[in-house]
C-alpha positions in Angstrom: 109.8 -128.7 30.6 112.5 -130.5 29.0 112.1 -134.1 27.9 115.2 -136.1 27.2 116.1 -139.8 26.4 119.1 -142.0 26.0 119.8 -140.5 22.5 122.4 -142.3 20.5 122.3 -145.7 22.7 120.1 -147.5 20.3 121.1 -147.8 16.6 124.4 -146.0 17.4 125.3 -148.2 20.3 126.9 -145.4 22.3 127.4 -146.3 26.1 124.4 -145.3 28.1 126.8 -144.3 31.1 128.6 -141.9 28.6 125.3 -140.3 27.3 124.2 -139.9 30.8 127.5 -138.2 31.9 127.3 -135.9 29.1 123.7 -134.8 29.8 124.7 -134.3 33.4 127.8 -132.3 32.4 125.9 -130.2 30.0 122.6 -129.5 32.3 124.8 -128.7 35.3 127.0 -126.1 33.3 126.3 -122.6 33.5 124.0 -120.9 30.9 125.6 -118.2 28.7 128.0 -117.0 31.4 125.1 -117.1 34.0 126.0 -118.1 37.8 123.2 -120.7 37.4 123.2 -124.1 35.8 121.2 -124.6 32.5 119.0 -127.1 34.4 117.5 -124.1 36.4 115.9 -122.8 33.0 113.3 -125.7 33.2 110.6 -126.2 35.9 111.1 -129.9 35.3 113.3 -132.3 33.2 112.2 -135.6 32.4 114.2 -138.6 31.1 112.0 -141.1 29.2 113.0 -144.5 28.0 111.5 -147.8 27.6 114.7 -149.1 29.4 116.1 -148.5 32.9 117.3 -144.9 33.3 119.4 -145.9 36.5 122.6 -144.7 34.6 121.2 -141.1 34.5 120.2 -141.0 38.1 123.6 -142.0 39.2 125.1 -139.8 36.9 123.1 -136.6 38.2 123.6 -137.9 41.9 127.3 -137.9 41.0 127.6 -134.4 39.6 125.2 -132.9 42.3 127.4 -133.7 45.2 
């Protein structure tokens, strides 16, 4: 399992769309030269936040097509 949140969007005021895009890019990139994306190394990936995570959903839908 991997638990992630919108790191850097609170006190550092980074744009949540940018953070979501970075997570999506990283988790969909290959793992150490593997043919599989990093996300396949985890059974489940959970994004947790007290705010809406719609931006994360949109970023991952965009990168999965």
